[in-house]
KOLSEMAR-372430 format. One record per residue (C-alpha): chain; x, y, z. Coordinates in pm, 1 decimal. Layout:
REC; A; X; Y; Z
...
This chain:
REC; A; 0.0; 0.0; 0.0
REC; A; 288.6; 235.1; 84.5
REC; A; 443.8; 193.1; -259.0
REC; A; 110.4; 273.4; -424.5
REC; A; 70.6; 582.8; -207.0
REC; A; 423.6; 699.4; -296.6
REC; A; 349.9; 653.0; -664.8
REC; A; 23.4; 846.2; -639.0
REC; A; 201.0; 1128.4; -455.6
REC; A; 473.6; 1137.3; -721.5
REC; A; 216.7; 1157.4; -1000.1
REC; A; 21.9; 1428.5; -815.0
REC; A; 340.2; 1633.3; -767.4
REC; A; 406.7; 1606.3; -1139.9
REC; A; 57.1; 1727.3; -1227.4
REC; A; 105.8; 2024.3; -991.0
REC; A; 435.5; 2101.2; -1169.4
REC; A; 629.2; 2052.4; -848.7
REC; A; 929.6; 1923.7; -1038.0
REC; A; 1167.3; 1878.9; -744.5
REC; A; 916.1; 1668.4; -551.1
REC; A; 811.2; 1469.2; -858.0
REC; A; 1168.8; 1397.8; -960.5
REC; A; 1271.7; 1292.7; -610.4
REC; A; 970.9; 1068.9; -558.5
REC; A; 989.2; 898.7; -899.0
REC; A; 1366.9; 850.5; -869.9
REC; A; 1329.8; 681.8; -528.0
REC; A; 1073.5; 426.6; -644.8
REC; A; 1168.3; 80.2; -762.1
REC; A; 1192.3; 108.8; -1145.4
REC; A; 1002.9; -215.8; -1180.8
REC; A; 698.6; -40.9; -1031.3
REC; A; 700.2; 240.1; -1289.5
REC; A; 491.9; 237.2; -1603.4
REC; A; 609.2; 380.0; -1932.9
REC; A; 408.6; 693.9; -1853.4
REC; A; 590.4; 721.7; -1518.6
REC; A; 927.7; 699.0; -1691.2
REC; A; 810.9; 976.8; -1925.9
REC; A; 709.9; 1185.6; -1622.2
REC; A; 1048.9; 1123.9; -1465.0
REC; A; 1219.9; 1227.5; -1789.8
REC; A; 1022.4; 1553.0; -1804.5
REC; A; 1097.3; 1640.9; -1442.0
REC; A; 1465.1; 1553.8; -1488.3
REC; A; 1486.8; 1770.2; -1800.6
REC; A; 1324.7; 2068.1; -1630.7
REC; A; 1561.7; 2038.6; -1333.8
REC; A; 1867.6; 2022.1; -1557.5
REC; A; 1941.7; 1649.5; -1503.2
REC; A; 2002.8; 1578.6; -1868.4
REC; A; 2149.2; 1227.0; -1836.5
REC; A; 1864.9; 1112.3; -1611.4
REC; A; 1620.2; 1251.1; -1865.8
REC; A; 1776.4; 1054.0; -2150.7
REC; A; 1790.1; 732.3; -1948.4
REC; A; 1425.8; 763.8; -1840.1
REC; A; 1314.2; 830.0; -2197.8
REC; A; 1503.0; 524.1; -2318.0
REC; A; 1328.9; 312.4; -2052.4
REC; A; 989.9; 457.3; -2148.8
REC; A; 1059.6; 388.7; -2515.3
REC; A; 1150.8; 25.4; -2452.5
REC; A; 857.1; -41.6; -2217.3
REC; A; 615.1; 100.0; -2475.2
REC; A; 777.0; -94.4; -2756.6
REC; A; 763.0; -420.7; -2561.2
REC; A; 395.9; -360.5; -2484.4
REC; A; 314.0; -296.9; -2850.4
REC; A; 238.3; 71.6; -2780.7
REC; A; 401.8; 189.2; -3101.3
REC; A; 269.2; 545.6; -3103.3
REC; A; 373.4; 601.5; -2741.8
REC; A; 719.8; 470.5; -2835.1
REC; A; 727.6; 721.3; -3121.7
REC; A; 659.5; 1002.0; -2873.7
REC; A; 952.7; 884.2; -2658.4
REC; A; 1179.7; 866.9; -2962.3
REC; A; 1071.2; 1219.4; -3054.2
REC; A; 1161.4; 1355.5; -2710.3
REC; A; 1494.7; 1174.9; -2715.3
REC; A; 1571.2; 1337.6; -3049.9
REC; A; 1467.9; 1682.1; -2924.8
REC; A; 1675.0; 1651.4; -2608.4
REC; A; 1985.6; 1528.6; -2787.8
REC; A; 1964.3; 1772.9; -3079.3
REC; A; 1913.6; 2073.5; -2850.1
REC; A; 2221.5; 1962.5; -2654.6
REC; A; 2432.9; 1951.6; -2968.5
REC; A; 2419.9; 1575.8; -3036.5
REC; A; 2263.2; 1606.2; -3379.3
REC; A; 2382.4; 1271.2; -3511.3
REC; A; 2244.3; 1066.8; -3221.3
REC; A; 1925.0; 1269.9; -3220.9
REC; A; 1888.4; 1212.5; -3593.4
REC; A; 1910.7; 839.8; -3529.0
REC; A; 1613.8; 855.9; -3292.2
REC; A; 1412.8; 1052.3; -3547.9
REC; A; 1490.7; 787.5; -3807.7
REC; A; 1371.8; 522.7; -3563.0
REC; A; 1047.8; 714.0; -3500.5
REC; A; 988.0; 752.9; -3873.4
REC; A; 1045.4; 382.3; -3926.8
REC; A; 789.1; 297.6; -3658.7
REC; A; 536.7; 528.2; -3824.5
REC; A; 580.8; 367.1; -4165.6
REC; A; 361.2; 72.5; -4069.4
REC; A; 106.6; 283.6; -3879.0
REC; A; -209.6; 341.7; -4083.3
REC; A; -373.9; 676.2; -4155.5
REC; A; -307.8; 1031.3; -4042.9
REC; A; -162.3; 1046.0; -3692.2
REC; A; -71.6; 1339.5; -3471.1
REC; A; 265.6; 1175.3; -3406.6
REC; A; 360.4; 1249.1; -3766.8
REC; A; 338.6; 1615.6; -3674.6
REC; A; 569.3; 1570.1; -3376.7
REC; A; 833.1; 1393.9; -3586.1
REC; A; 841.4; 1698.8; -3817.2
REC; A; 965.6; 1925.9; -3536.5
REC; A; 1328.8; 1803.5; -3526.3
REC; A; 1327.7; 1802.2; -3906.4
REC; A; 1225.7; 2168.0; -3897.3
REC; A; 1501.8; 2252.0; -3647.8
REC; A; 1756.3; 2078.6; -3871.2
REC; A; 1651.3; 2303.3; -4160.2
REC; A; 1692.1; 2609.0; -3936.1
REC; A; 2041.3; 2502.2; -3824.2
REC; A; 2153.2; 2468.1; -4187.5
REC; A; 2002.0; 2802.6; -4290.8
REC; A; 1726.0; 2645.8; -4501.6
REC; A; 1460.8; 2885.1; -4376.0
REC; A; 1211.1; 2830.5; -4659.1
REC; A; 1210.0; 2455.1; -4595.7
REC; A; 1184.9; 2515.3; -4222.0
REC; A; 882.7; 2739.8; -4279.2
REC; A; 710.6; 2469.9; -4486.2
REC; A; 756.8; 2218.1; -4205.2
REC; A; 625.6; 2474.3; -3954.5
REC; A; 306.7; 2514.0; -4160.3
REC; A; 268.6; 2135.6; -4164.7
REC; A; 317.0; 2117.5; -3786.2
REC; A; 49.6; 2382.5; -3729.1
REC; A; -182.2; 2188.4; -3960.8
REC; A; -137.2; 1867.5; -3762.2
REC; A; -197.3; 2056.9; -3439.4
REC; A; -522.8; 2205.3; -3562.5
REC; A; -653.5; 1882.1; -3715.7
REC; A; -586.7; 1685.5; -3397.3
REC; A; -664.0; 1972.6; -3155.5
REC; A; -313.3; 1946.3; -3008.9
REC; A; -214.7; 2274.3; -2830.5
REC; A; 156.5; 2184.5; -2821.8
REC; A; 179.8; 2143.2; -3197.4
REC; A; -30.2; 2452.7; -3265.2
REC; A; 187.6; 2671.9; -3043.0
REC; A; 512.2; 2528.1; -3176.9
REC; A; 400.0; 2551.1; -3539.5
REC; A; 267.9; 2907.0; -3513.2
REC; A; 578.1; 3036.5; -3338.0
REC; A; 803.4; 2871.8; -3597.2
REC; A; 587.4; 3003.3; -3882.2
REC; A; 612.4; 3350.3; -3729.8
REC; A; 990.4; 3329.6; -3705.6
REC; A; 1007.7; 3220.4; -4068.2
REC; A; 796.3; 3515.5; -4179.3
REC; A; 1028.0; 3750.8; -3989.8
REC; A; 1326.5; 3621.8; -4185.2
REC; A; 1130.3; 3659.5; -4507.9
REC; A; 1077.5; 4028.0; -4424.2
REC; A; 706.1; 3987.0; -4344.0
REC; A; 746.7; 4115.5; -3990.9
REC; A; 392.4; 4234.8; -3906.9
REC; A; 250.4; 3901.1; -4023.8
REC; A; 512.7; 3708.6; -3825.6
REC; A; 442.3; 3904.8; -3508.1
REC; A; 70.5; 3838.5; -3551.0
REC; A; 141.2; 3462.8; -3550.2
REC; A; 350.3; 3506.6; -3235.1
REC; A; 50.0; 3670.2; -3067.6
REC; A; -172.5; 3382.0; -3178.9
REC; A; 72.7; 3124.7; -3043.9
REC; A; 65.8; 3298.8; -2707.0
REC; A; -305.6; 3230.8; -2666.0
REC; A; -256.4; 2861.6; -2584.3
REC; A; 31.7; 2935.4; -2347.7
REC; A; -160.0; 3206.4; -2161.9
REC; A; -452.2; 2964.1; -2123.4
REC; A; -223.9; 2699.0; -1972.0
REC; A; -298.4; 2453.5; -2253.5
REC; A; 63.4; 2403.6; -2362.7
REC; A; 287.5; 2153.5; -2180.9
REC; A; 591.9; 2290.9; -1991.4
REC; A; 877.3; 2207.7; -2228.4
REC; A; 688.8; 2326.9; -2534.6
REC; A; 583.0; 2642.3; -2350.1
REC; A; 943.8; 2721.8; -2262.6
REC; A; 1061.5; 2665.0; -2620.3
REC; A; 784.3; 2880.5; -2764.3
REC; A; 839.8; 3161.9; -2512.4
REC; A; 1209.0; 3181.0; -2598.4
REC; A; 1150.5; 3150.8; -2973.6
REC; A; 910.7; 3444.2; -2972.4
REC; A; 1116.8; 3668.6; -2745.6
REC; A; 1431.1; 3605.8; -2950.9
REC; A; 1236.1; 3690.5; -3265.5
REC; A; 1111.3; 4017.1; -3114.0
REC; A; 1463.4; 4109.9; -3007.7
REC; A; 1589.7; 4041.7; -3359.4
REC; A; 1343.6; 4284.6; -3518.2
REC; A; 1383.8; 4536.2; -3231.7
REC; A; 1023.3; 4505.2; -3113.7
REC; A; 1120.6; 4591.4; -2758.1
REC; A; 761.7; 4641.5; -2644.5
REC; A; 658.5; 4283.8; -2718.7
REC; A; 992.5; 4153.3; -2597.3
REC; A; 946.5; 4325.8; -2261.0
REC; A; 587.6; 4205.2; -2223.1
REC; A; 671.0; 3842.7; -2297.3
REC; A; 990.4; 3851.7; -2093.4
REC; A; 781.2; 3950.9; -1791.6
REC; A; 542.5; 3663.9; -1866.2
REC; A; 834.8; 3420.8; -1905.5
REC; A; 981.5; 3538.8; -1574.9
REC; A; 652.6; 3471.6; -1396.3
REC; A; 629.0; 3131.8; -1566.6
REC; A; 980.6; 3036.7; -1454.6
REC; A; 927.8; 3165.2; -1100.1
REC; A; 613.1; 2953.3; -1065.4
REC; A; 821.6; 2636.9; -1113.4
REC; A; 1083.4; 2615.8; -834.8
REC; A; 1398.7; 2434.6; -935.9
REC; A; 1349.3; 2500.1; -1307.2
REC; A; 1683.6; 2512.4; -1495.1
REC; A; 1614.5; 2513.3; -1873.3
REC; A; 1481.9; 2844.4; -2008.4
REC; A; 1597.9; 3036.5; -1698.8
REC; A; 1924.3; 3126.0; -1874.5
REC; A; 1733.8; 3261.7; -2174.5
REC; A; 1497.5; 3442.1; -1940.3
REC; A; 1791.0; 3613.9; -1767.5
REC; A; 1938.8; 3715.8; -2103.7
REC; A; 1609.2; 3862.7; -2216.7
REC; A; 1564.6; 4053.1; -1890.1
REC; A; 1918.1; 4187.7; -1926.9
REC; A; 1851.9; 4295.8; -2286.1
REC; A; 1544.2; 4491.6; -2181.5
REC; A; 1738.1; 4651.1; -1895.0
REC; A; 2021.6; 4742.0; -2131.9
REC; A; 1799.6; 4925.3; -2379.2
REC; A; 1637.3; 5108.6; -2088.3
REC; A; 1972.2; 5211.8; -1943.3
REC; A; 1956.9; 5006.1; -1621.9
REC; A; 2313.0; 4890.5; -1670.7
REC; A; 2409.0; 4753.5; -1329.3
REC; A; 2105.6; 4523.4; -1319.4
REC; A; 2160.1; 4425.9; -1683.3
REC; A; 2513.8; 4307.5; -1601.2
REC; A; 2378.1; 4105.1; -1308.9
REC; A; 2127.0; 3934.4; -1538.1
REC; A; 2391.0; 3853.2; -1799.6
REC; A; 2615.0; 3704.0; -1530.5
REC; A; 2319.7; 3502.9; -1401.7
REC; A; 2246.3; 3381.1; -1754.1
REC; A; 2602.2; 3255.1; -1801.1
REC; A; 2586.8; 3066.6; -1471.2
REC; A; 2255.1; 2903.9; -1564.3
REC; A; 2371.0; 2806.8; -1911.3
REC; A; 2676.4; 2641.2; -1761.9
REC; A; 2459.7; 2468.0; -1500.1
REC; A; 2238.6; 2327.0; -1775.7
REC; A; 2546.7; 2208.3; -1965.5
REC; A; 2485.9; 2438.4; -2264.1
REC; A; 2797.7; 2659.2; -2256.5
REC; A; 2762.9; 2758.6; -2623.6
REC; A; 2446.3; 2950.9; -2534.6
REC; A; 2642.5; 3169.4; -2291.4
REC; A; 2805.3; 3351.2; -2583.8
REC; A; 2507.4; 3580.0; -2641.0
REC; A; 2506.6; 3678.4; -2272.9
REC; A; 2877.5; 3763.2; -2287.4
REC; A; 2828.3; 3966.1; -2606.1
REC; A; 2544.4; 4160.6; -2442.7
REC; A; 2765.5; 4215.5; -2137.5
REC; A; 3036.4; 4359.5; -2364.3
REC; A; 2788.0; 4609.7; -2508.7
REC; A; 2699.8; 4742.7; -2162.8
REC; A; 3065.3; 4766.1; -2060.3
REC; A; 3146.9; 4957.6; -2379.7
REC; A; 2876.1; 5211.2; -2306.2
REC; A; 3010.3; 5246.1; -1951.7
REC; A; 3358.4; 5313.7; -2085.7
REC; A; 3504.5; 4990.5; -1945.4
REC; A; 3675.0; 4910.6; -2273.5
REC; A; 3926.5; 4651.9; -2152.8
REC; A; 3653.7; 4457.9; -1972.6
REC; A; 3431.4; 4486.6; -2279.9
REC; A; 3700.9; 4339.6; -2501.9
REC; A; 3752.3; 4053.8; -2257.3
REC; A; 3376.7; 3983.4; -2268.4
REC; A; 3389.1; 3980.2; -2649.9
REC; A; 3672.9; 3728.6; -2638.9
REC; A; 3472.2; 3505.8; -2406.4
REC; A; 3169.5; 3534.7; -2634.3
REC; A; 3384.6; 3417.5; -2924.6
REC; A; 3520.9; 3130.9; -2715.1
REC; A; 3161.2; 3020.7; -2651.7
REC; A; 3099.8; 3022.2; -3027.2
REC; A; 2908.7; 3351.1; -3056.3
REC; A; 3017.8; 3625.5; -3298.0
REC; A; 3026.2; 3953.5; -3096.0
REC; A; 2991.7; 4170.5; -3406.4
REC; A; 2886.3; 4440.4; -3475.6
REC; A; 2935.6; 4537.1; -3110.8
REC; A; 3304.6; 4455.9; -3136.8
REC; A; 3343.6; 4700.6; -3426.7
REC; A; 3190.0; 4975.9; -3210.9
REC; A; 3431.5; 4880.1; -2934.5
REC; A; 3727.5; 4907.5; -3172.7
REC; A; 3597.4; 5247.4; -3282.5
REC; A; 3583.6; 5363.8; -2920.6
REC; A; 3942.3; 5246.0; -2871.8
REC; A; 4061.3; 5440.2; -3175.5
REC; A; 4106.1; 5131.4; -3395.5
REC; A; 3912.7; 5293.5; -3678.9
REC; A; 4056.3; 5087.6; -3964.1
REC; A; 3977.1; 4760.6; -3785.9
REC; A; 3622.8; 4882.5; -3717.5
REC; A; 3579.7; 4994.9; -4077.9
REC; A; 3703.4; 4664.5; -4219.3
REC; A; 3473.0; 4469.6; -3987.0
REC; A; 3152.7; 4656.1; -4077.0
REC; A; 3230.6; 4643.1; -4446.8
REC; A; 3275.1; 4269.1; -4419.9
REC; A; 2948.8; 4234.4; -4225.8
REC; A; 2757.1; 4442.6; -4478.9
REC; A; 2899.6; 4243.6; -4770.0
REC; A; 2789.8; 3907.7; -4628.2
REC; A; 2450.4; 3778.8; -4752.0
REC; A; 2185.5; 3825.2; -4483.1
REC; A; 1807.6; 3818.8; -4457.8
REC; A; 1637.5; 4152.4; -4374.9
REC; A; 1617.1; 4072.2; -4002.4
REC; A; 1985.4; 3999.0; -3957.7
REC; A; 2079.0; 4286.5; -4188.5
REC; A; 1882.1; 4526.7; -3969.8
REC; A; 2101.9; 4421.5; -3676.1
REC; A; 2419.5; 4523.7; -3860.2
REC; A; 2322.4; 4845.3; -4040.8
REC; A; 2297.1; 5091.7; -3744.4
REC; A; 2650.0; 5012.0; -3626.4
REC; A; 2780.3; 5014.8; -3984.5
REC; A; 2644.4; 5366.0; -4041.7
REC; A; 2800.2; 5486.8; -3715.9
REC; A; 3143.7; 5345.4; -3800.5
REC; A; 3138.2; 5466.8; -4161.0
REC; A; 3051.8; 5821.9; -4056.7
REC; A; 3325.2; 5822.2; -3792.3
REC; A; 3570.2; 5721.5; -4066.5
REC; A; 3448.4; 5992.5; -4306.5
REC; A; 3281.7; 5750.2; -4548.9
REC; A; 2967.5; 5961.3; -4581.1
REC; A; 2837.8; 5842.1; -4917.8
REC; A; 2871.9; 5478.0; -4816.2
REC; A; 2693.1; 5549.4; -4490.2
REC; A; 2413.4; 5731.5; -4673.8
REC; A; 2332.7; 5423.8; -4882.1
REC; A; 2311.8; 5200.0; -4576.2
REC; A; 2102.4; 5453.4; -4383.8
REC; A; 1852.8; 5460.5; -4670.6
REC; A; 1841.1; 5080.3; -4672.5
REC; A; 1784.9; 5074.9; -4297.3
REC; A; 1499.1; 5324.4; -4333.7
REC; A; 1331.0; 5099.7; -4592.5
REC; A; 1365.8; 4791.7; -4371.1
REC; A; 1235.8; 4978.1; -4067.2
REC; A; 931.8; 5101.4; -4257.2
REC; A; 850.3; 4748.6; -4366.2
REC; A; 897.3; 4601.5; -4019.5
REC; A; 695.0; 4872.9; -3846.9
REC; A; 878.8; 4835.6; -3512.1
REC; A; 924.3; 5161.6; -3319.2
REC; A; 1282.5; 5096.2; -3205.3
REC; A; 1404.5; 5007.7; -3553.1
REC; A; 1234.1; 5317.5; -3691.7
REC; A; 1412.7; 5519.5; -3424.6
REC; A; 1746.4; 5364.2; -3524.1
REC; A; 1675.4; 5449.4; -3886.7
REC; A; 1583.9; 5806.6; -3795.4
REC; A; 1906.5; 5851.8; -3600.9
REC; A; 2108.4; 5706.4; -3889.9
REC; A; 1934.2; 5930.5; -4145.4
REC; A; 1982.2; 6240.5; -3930.7
REC; A; 2348.2; 6154.6; -3869.9
REC; A; 2412.4; 6124.7; -4243.5
REC; A; 2234.2; 6448.5; -4326.9
REC; A; 2431.4; 6633.1; -4059.1
REC; A; 2757.5; 6486.3; -4189.7
REC; A; 2658.2; 6602.6; -4539.2
REC; A; 2626.8; 6956.7; -4404.2
REC; A; 2246.6; 6982.4; -4412.1
REC; A; 2166.2; 7061.5; -4048.7
REC; A; 1812.2; 7177.1; -4131.7
REC; A; 1718.1; 6848.7; -4298.4
REC; A; 1882.8; 6648.7; -4018.4
REC; A; 1658.7; 6787.3; -3744.5
REC; A; 1317.5; 6626.4; -3830.2
REC; A; 1439.4; 6263.3; -3837.3
REC; A; 1646.5; 6320.4; -3524.0
REC; A; 1353.2; 6471.7; -3333.4
REC; A; 1124.3; 6187.3; -3443.9
REC; A; 1385.5; 5931.7; -3339.9
REC; A; 1423.8; 6096.1; -2999.3
REC; A; 1046.7; 6091.1; -2946.0
REC; A; 1027.2; 5722.7; -3038.1
REC; A; 1312.7; 5633.0; -2806.3
REC; A; 1150.1; 5833.7; -2527.8
REC; A; 826.3; 5639.8; -2578.2
REC; A; 1021.7; 5317.6; -2527.4
REC; A; 1197.2; 5447.9; -2215.1
REC; A; 1543.5; 5435.2; -2377.9
REC; A; 1722.9; 5732.0; -2216.2
REC; A; 2065.8; 5661.1; -2360.8
REC; A; 1935.5; 5663.6; -2717.2
REC; A; 1732.4; 5979.3; -2652.2
REC; A; 2049.4; 6150.6; -2529.6
REC; A; 2241.9; 6035.2; -2839.1
REC; A; 1979.2; 6201.8; -3055.4
REC; A; 2000.6; 6518.3; -2845.8
REC; A; 2375.2; 6540.2; -2899.8
REC; A; 2322.0; 6554.6; -3274.5
REC; A; 2028.7; 6793.2; -3240.0
REC; A; 2247.6; 7022.4; -3030.2
REC; A; 2522.6; 7012.7; -3290.3
REC; A; 2271.8; 7095.0; -3563.8
REC; A; 2141.8; 7392.8; -3364.0
REC; A; 2497.4; 7517.5; -3315.4
REC; A; 2571.1; 7490.5; -3686.0
REC; A; 2256.5; 7694.4; -3753.3
REC; A; 2368.8; 7963.3; -3508.0
REC; A; 2115.4; 7887.2; -3229.6
REC; A; 2378.8; 7859.9; -2957.7
REC; A; 2148.5; 7877.4; -2653.6
REC; A; 1928.3; 7593.5; -2781.4
REC; A; 2240.2; 7397.4; -2869.1
REC; A; 2376.3; 7438.0; -2517.7
REC; A; 2043.5; 7327.2; -2367.0
REC; A; 2026.8; 7008.8; -2576.5
REC; A; 2389.2; 6918.7; -2511.5
REC; A; 2356.9; 6988.6; -2138.0
REC; A; 2052.2; 6764.9; -2107.7
REC; A; 2230.5; 6491.9; -2300.9
REC; A; 2538.4; 6521.2; -2079.6
REC; A; 2325.4; 6501.6; -1764.9
REC; A; 2147.1; 6191.6; -1892.9
REC; A; 2476.6; 6023.0; -1980.4
REC; A; 2617.2; 6105.8; -1637.9
REC; A; 2311.4; 5966.2; -1458.5
REC; A; 2325.3; 5649.7; -1668.4
REC; A; 2698.7; 5602.3; -1619.8
REC; A; 2765.7; 5623.5; -1994.9
REC; A; 3117.4; 5753.7; -1955.5
REC; A; 3233.3; 5782.2; -2317.4
REC; A; 2918.4; 5960.2; -2430.6
REC; A; 2938.6; 6194.7; -2131.7
REC; A; 3295.8; 6287.0; -2225.9
REC; A; 3190.2; 6359.0; -2582.8
REC; A; 2905.5; 6582.3; -2463.1
REC; A; 3149.6; 6762.2; -2234.2
REC; A; 3382.7; 6833.7; -2526.0
REC; A; 3097.3; 6971.4; -2732.4
REC; A; 2987.7; 7199.4; -2447.7
REC; A; 3327.1; 7366.3; -2411.2
REC; A; 3331.5; 7735.0; -2505.3
REC; A; 3543.2; 7847.2; -2796.3
REC; A; 3902.2; 7797.3; -2689.9
REC; A; 4179.2; 8056.8; -2730.7
REC; A; 4447.4; 8036.0; -2998.9
REC; A; 4238.1; 7800.7; -3210.9
REC; A; 4261.5; 7507.5; -2971.9
REC; A; 4017.9; 7228.2; -3051.9
REC; A; 3787.0; 7074.6; -2789.6
REC; A; 4011.6; 6767.7; -2772.0
REC; A; 4324.1; 6984.6; -2733.7
REC; A; 4159.6; 7175.7; -2448.7
REC; A; 4084.3; 6844.0; -2279.8
REC; A; 4446.2; 6730.9; -2319.7
REC; A; 4573.3; 7068.9; -2196.2
REC; A; 4361.0; 7042.8; -1882.3
REC; A; 4517.3; 6706.0; -1803.4
REC; A; 4866.1; 6839.7; -1872.9
REC; A; 4792.6; 7122.1; -1629.5
REC; A; 4683.2; 6867.0; -1368.9
REC; A; 5028.8; 6707.6; -1385.2
REC; A; 4942.6; 6393.3; -1578.7
REC; A; 5196.5; 6227.7; -1808.2
REC; A; 5125.8; 6144.0; -2171.2
REC; A; 5073.5; 5780.9; -2075.3
REC; A; 4822.7; 5876.4; -1805.8
REC; A; 4640.0; 6107.9; -2045.4
REC; A; 4623.4; 5829.1; -2302.7
REC; A; 4463.8; 5597.3; -2047.6
REC; A; 4218.9; 5864.9; -1931.4
REC; A; 4100.5; 5954.6; -2281.7
REC; A; 4130.2; 5608.5; -2441.5
REC; A; 4390.0; 5734.8; -2688.2
REC; A; 4730.2; 5605.4; -2793.0
REC; A; 5039.9; 5773.7; -2645.1
REC; A; 5143.7; 5874.4; -2997.0
REC; A; 4813.4; 6057.1; -3046.7
REC; A; 4852.2; 6234.0; -2711.6
REC; A; 5209.4; 6336.3; -2800.4
REC; A; 5082.7; 6482.4; -3127.0
REC; A; 4811.4; 6676.8; -2941.9
REC; A; 5066.6; 6810.4; -2691.6
REC; A; 5298.3; 6919.2; -2975.7
REC; A; 5012.6; 7098.8; -3151.7
REC; A; 4906.9; 7266.4; -2827.2
REC; A; 5261.0; 7393.0; -2758.6
REC; A; 5280.1; 7535.7; -3111.1
REC; A; 4941.0; 7708.2; -3090.9
REC; A; 4994.5; 7871.0; -2751.6
REC; A; 5367.1; 7934.3; -2816.7
REC; A; 5516.7; 7754.7; -2517.2
REC; A; 5796.4; 7501.9; -2488.6
REC; A; 5727.6; 7326.2; -2157.9
REC; A; 5448.4; 7157.0; -1972.1
REC; A; 5484.0; 7407.8; -1690.0
REC; A; 5429.1; 7698.1; -1928.0
REC; A; 5134.5; 7516.3; -2084.2
REC; A; 4979.8; 7469.8; -1739.0
REC; A; 5026.2; 7841.3; -1666.2
REC; A; 4851.1; 7927.1; -1996.3
REC; A; 4559.3; 7699.3; -1903.1
REC; A; 4513.1; 7870.1; -1568.1
REC; A; 4549.1; 8219.6; -1716.2
REC; A; 4276.8; 8149.7; -1968.9
REC; A; 4043.6; 7983.3; -1716.6
REC; A; 4058.4; 7645.0; -1889.4
REC; A; 4100.8; 7463.0; -1557.4
């Protein structure tokens, strides 16, 4: 009687999604007492707690018990889950073997069966991994069809989310997002089983991040967080959840908390034995550190991202630009732009490419990419991407010398960023707006815009951008000194060496030496002491 009671309690814990209790209870029972369904329950609980080997072993037992009992379709389900588990953990060959076994079992099964829809899921993922997005989309449509014909919420949610992702890559973003919303209906109603729900959540949030739909991404990230928190002990999907929370915090300028989430994501990916997935978290961490001016730490994070198998571009190109490695940055963005990409992945490269090209004086090249970005953004209809396009367009127009034409897209971009709560991006727009006002002779308005931008950067801890705003706010310097030369002169007057100035301003010592030589020539002095005296006499320090 006690054994029966323990088994009932284990099954009840599973139904309540108390994974720790269900896993412990099922693991403690004599395996001979477990049915194939119990082994499947044990496998699910083990998977959700991060016990990957236990999951595989339990699925193999469930498969064999079903096969021995002549329960062919139940065995197919077990083979499907074995394939999914192994493929998602990077064992594509072994997983493919289980799919082949499932397909062989289905060959002799008569008629249309819902299991045929399940077996299509790993096939679809294989198409995605090889870049065959059209074929993957066809399989997704088939999966949705099976789900609807057999009233299977798991297949419907999986198929719709995959269809939506495929439409994004085809450039049909509004239609793809609409399918995401439809897929969410079954999850919100609690109809979708836990593993499928986690996969669909992450698929949709990643898709929204890729097209810069930060509103949807934030909404679903909050829902995913609640879903994870309601299942104590959950390991899979918590790493992705932390990454997504960090991404939302990054775009909203909450940098300290974003770094904590990215660190948490790396720890959870490693705990779930999926270290390759930690690369995105490290790349996102590098972006925050770059904005904060922690360039050495940002480069280290980029190196770790690469070691995990994730390409940290185009963020790495922006980092090289910040470190004065302009030719490296230019070569990187040109290579990225030249590579064939779908509209979604191209939209992720173009904003950085425009920024680097303009910094390197390649205005015509930047203008072409800004126009392309504007076209993509209009087609996607996502506010953040439209804001990026507006900033890029305004930047190009300003670089071309047309300050009047630059102002409307910059103001629109700032308003869109403000609506999304992205203070850093608003301030970046204000810097350009201030420069445009100055070029048009409206010095008071220019000073107001630049001052507000500088204050925002300071509050956010965006050190490099704050320094740039400070330089732009400096009054006209005597003897034709540039804003950068005034900054170097101040540091000379404070007693710093060329090496210390280079570290402070993220410049090379050779560049600092050149600035010091130019300063000495302009103010007609021959020593650092005399230069310091000049700085004090002219109220530059």
